[in-house]
C-alpha positions as MATLAB code, in Angstrom:
seq = 'VPGSIPPISQRVAHLLVTAFANSVTGMARALGVSQPALSRVLAGQLPSCKMLEALAQRAGVNTRWLLAGQGGEVAAPGAMPG';
ca = [
     140.162  135.322  124.045;
     142.475  137.962  125.495;
     146.053  137.584  124.344;
     145.218  135.461  121.323;
     146.529  136.436  117.892;
     143.811  137.410  115.368;
     143.397  135.078  112.387;
     144.555  137.774  109.955;
     147.855  138.058  111.848;
     148.152  134.269  111.732;
     147.747  134.385  107.936;
     150.425  137.108  107.692;
     152.715  134.891  109.801;
     151.966  131.974  107.457;
     152.998  134.122  104.481;
     156.153  135.168  106.310;
     157.212  131.515  106.343;
     155.877  130.378  102.972;
     156.493  133.417  100.755;
     159.314  135.299  102.485;
     161.565  132.502  103.833;
     160.759  133.499  107.442;
     162.627  136.804  107.008;
     160.840  139.667  108.767;
     163.385  142.108  107.318;
     162.938  140.783  103.785;
     159.150  140.755  104.058;
     159.024  144.300  105.439;
     161.320  145.524  102.655;
     159.251  143.766   99.966;
     156.041  145.282  101.338;
     157.448  148.777  101.768;
     156.690  148.870  105.489;
     158.952  149.187  108.510;
     160.172  146.098  110.309;
     158.603  147.283  113.609;
     155.223  147.758  111.845;
     155.375  144.214  110.488;
     156.458  142.847  113.863;
     153.430  144.513  115.500;
     151.117  142.817  112.977;
     152.771  139.451  113.639;
     152.166  140.072  117.353;
     148.456  140.692  116.794;
     147.921  144.286  115.634;
     145.662  144.594  112.610;
     147.594  145.368  109.404;
     147.136  148.630  107.510;
     145.398  148.756  104.153;
     148.756  149.554  102.560;
     150.279  146.404  104.036;
     147.340  144.247  102.954;
     147.471  145.593   99.390;
     151.220  145.001   99.199;
     150.835  141.463  100.560;
     148.179  140.612   98.007;
     150.370  141.885   95.186;
     153.838  140.743   96.293;
     152.820  137.315   97.610;
     150.136  136.704   94.974;
     147.505  135.757   97.527;
     143.731  135.900   97.313;
     142.626  139.030   99.202;
     139.474  137.275  100.467;
     141.675  134.581  101.989;
     144.020  137.182  103.451;
     141.220  139.292  104.981;
     138.701  136.645  106.009;
     140.207  133.210  105.447;
     137.709  132.541  102.632;
     138.565  130.732   99.423;
     141.970  129.475   98.405;
     145.183  131.113   99.494;
     146.566  131.642   95.995;
     145.019  134.299   93.751;
     143.464  132.960   90.567;
     145.656  133.405   87.484;
     144.809  136.659   85.750;
     142.708  137.869   88.690;
     142.896  141.517   89.588;
     144.505  141.986   92.996;
     142.014  143.131   95.572;
];
């Protein structure tokens, strides 16, 4: 559907609220990306590999959930990121 936000961007937006207190500035800083880059992802642009890796590590999320919506959101204890 033209104009719709991809599911991966929706999951990043979910993490913005749940893991970063809805602070785009704080999330961008924690991920080591620019605020405009993060804003573009929230608007529907696909995130870079760097951003995805940082999200998985900083937010402690399951990369399969982040990339494809599969499995639980939270990474298993002791699991290797990625």
